[in-house]
N, C-alpha and C positions, 0 to 999 in steps of 0.2 A: 643041379646047375644054379638054381636060385640061391642055394646055400652058399656057394662060392661067390656069387655076386654080392650077397649081403655081407659076407666076411670081407671081401675086397673093399666095399663101400665103407665099412666100419674102420678098416685100416687106414683108408684115405682120410676119413674124418679125424681119426686120432693123430695122423701125421700133420694135417693142417692145423689142428688145435695146438699141438706141440710147437709148431713153427710160430704160430701167433703168440703163444706164451713166451717162447724164447725171444722173439723180437721185442715184446713188451718189456721183458726182464732186462734186455740190453739197453733199452732206451730209458727205462724208469730212473736209474741213477742220475742221468743227465738232466732229466726233467725236474727231479727233486733238488738236486744239489748244484746244478749248473750255475756258475757265478753270473749274477746280473749286476754289472758294475755300477749302473746308474742307481739302482736300489741301494747298493752297499754304500755308495758315496752319500746318498741322502741319509742313511742311517748313521753314518759317521758324523755328518754335519749336525744331526740332532743331539749328539753327545755334547757338542760345543765345548764347554769347559770340562776337560777331562782331567780330574784330580788323580794323580798317580803316586804322590808321596807327601808325607807330612812329618814335621819334626816338632817336638816339644822342647822349649828352651828356657832355662832360668838364667837371669842376669842380675848382678848387683850394680846399681847405677848411683854414682855420687855426683851431685850438682850443688854448686854454691855461687853466691854473688862474688863478683870480681872487684873487691876493694883492697885498699892497703890495710896493713895490720891494725891501725888505729880505728879506721871506719868499720872493719870487720868486727872488731871487739864491740863497737857501739851499735852498728846497723846491719852487720852481716847476717847471712842466713845460709845454712848448709844442711842438706839432707841426704840420707842413704835410702834408696828405694830397692826393695827386693821384688823383682819383676818375674812374672811367669807368662809365657805366651806360646802361641802355636803358629807355625809357618806351613802353608799349603802350597805345593808346587804341582805343575801339570802342564798340559798343552791346550792351546786354543784350536780345536779341530775345525771350527767354522771357517778358518782361513785356508783350508785345504782345497785344492782344485782337481779337476779330472785328470790332469797330467801327473798328479802325484800318485796315481794308481796305474799300474801296468801289469803285464803278464798275459797268460793265455791258458785256456782249459782249467785245470785244477790248481794252477800255480798263480800266485799274485805277489807283486812287489809294491810296497807302500813306502812313500817318503814322508816322514813326519816333520812338522814344524818344530822349531826350537822350543824346549821347555822354558817355563818362566815361573816366577813367583806370582801365584794367583791371589794370595791373601796373607796378611800378617795380622794376627789377632792377639791383642793384649788381654789376658784374663784379669779383669778388674777385681774379681772376687779373691783371687790368689795373689794379687799384687798389692803390696802395702809399704808404707813408710816405716823403715826399721829404726831409724834414729834421725833426730833433727836438732840442730844447734843454732840458736838465734842470738843476735847481739842483745846487749842489756837494754838498749833503747828502742827496740823494734818488735813488732808482733810477727814479723816475717814477711817474705815476698809472697804475695797472693798467687803469682804465676809460677812459682818455683816447682811445685809438685806437677803441674801440667807440663812444664818443660821437661821434667824428669821422665814422665810417662811417654812423652813423644820421643825422647832420646832412647828410652828402653825399647820401644817398638822398632826403631831403626837398628839398634844393637842386636836385637833378637833376629831380625831379618838377616843381618850381616853374618851372624853366628851360624845360621842355617846354611847360608851360601858357602861360608868357609868350610862347613862340615860336609859339603858335597850333595846338597839336596837336589840340585838340578841333574847331576849324573844319576842319582837314585831315581829321579822322575823318569828319565829316559829308559833305564833298565826295567822299571816297573811297567812302563808303557809297552815295551817289547813283549813282556810276558803276558800282559792282559790282552793285548790285541792279537797275539799269536793264538791264544786259546779261543778268542772270539771268532776269528776267521776260520779256524779249523773246525769249530762247531758249525760254521756256515757251509762246510763242505770242501774247503780248500785243503789239499794235501800238502802243498808246499807254500809256506808263508815267509817271505823275506821282508824285513823291516829295516829301513835306512833312517837313522836318527841324525839330528842336527845338534851340535853342542849349544848349550844355553849360556847366557851371560847375565850375571847379577847386576850389571851396570844399568840394565833397563828395568826401571821400576814400573 
């Protein structure tokens, strides 16, 4: 009789243990991977300047003084600048608000701000004056090279814009953030992008 009581007791203990383990196993994924929207928003905000695309651009810039033919011959100044620069585009994630995140359970929808040009960098080491032609009575315009470099920076930025750097920034943001949120435990990640405009410097 005692033997049957012991066996029944052990069976009950085993069943209870299996139930506890099963209940823990069911809850464990939610505990580990359940989305905490406030924490996610905070993590996104810390990224702030999210660089997602960069272009390297070469441009040849010609700048000259605006004189008539005679004064150009005497006092004119013209130079050709071979410029090399880099344009970085991305998103300012610090502007995102709680309403830009929605969804439930293991699904999330994210609305991103418009991409923008974050920085245009003129590589001074690789940028040089290729040719310069001065009038016979002048040592040249002291501000001409500085003007050419400023123009080169603007031209490089515009070339990157015309080349679709903002569209590329959006595509890259979708790829990178999709991976990031899936690693955080979300099974379905939908990202809504906003077209960027190069008119905003």
